[in-house]
N, C-alpha and C positions, 0 to 999 in steps of 0.2 A: 766414473765415466764423466766426460765433459760433453755438454750439449749447448748448442746455440739456438735461441728461440727468437724469432722475429715477430714483434707485436706491432699492430697499427697504433697510431698516436693516441687514440682515445683509450684503448685498452692499457697501453703503457702508463698513461696519466692516472687511470683508475688504480692500477697496481701500486704506483708510487704513492698516491694519496693514502691508500690502505696501509702501506708499510710505514708511512709517516705517523699515522694515527695509532697503529697497533705496535709499532716497533718491529724489530727483526730484520733479517737480511733477505735480499731477493733470492739468494740461493736456498735459504730455509723455506721460503714461501713456495718456490717451484718444487722443491723436494716434497713438501706436504701435499701440494696439488697433485703431483704424479702418484704419490702413495694412495691418496684418496680415490683417484680415478681407477687405479689398479684394483683396489678393494671393491669398488662398485662393479667393475667388470667381472670379477671373480664370483660375485653373488648373482649375476644374471643367469637365469635358467637357459639351458641349451635348447635348440629347436626341438630335440627329441623330448626333453622334459615338458616343454609347453604342450606338446600334442600327444603324449603317450596314452592319455586316457581316451583318445579318439582312434588310435591305430587298431585296425581289425574289428572295429565295433559293428559295422553294418554288413560285413561279408557273410557272417553265419557259416553254416556248413560244418563238416567234421574238423576237429582240432588238429588232425594229422594230415590235412589235405595237401600241404606242401610236400610232405614226405611220401605220401601214397597217391599222388595225383593220377598215375597210370591206372591203378586199381579202380579209382572212382570214375575215370573216363570210360574204362571198359564196361563198368556197370551201367553207366548212362547209355552207352551205345547199344548194349544188349537190350536194355529196357525199351529204347526207341524202336529197335527193329522187331521186337516181339509184337508190337501193335498190329 
């Protein structure tokens, strides 16, 4: 794939200086930078992974509430009207 990257003058000068010091081509530098960024992004946890220890913690109640909500609602209503 071919890509065009526009850099401001300061960034371009820094890249050129680095390439002069370390050697190598601009293409190899950009390739390595893109590969490094992709690797970092792949290691980032997803929003779910960040919060999974919190999900459902404070709700309490029966573990099958989502599946049997009608049953639990009826029980609550009967208990309320028995008073």
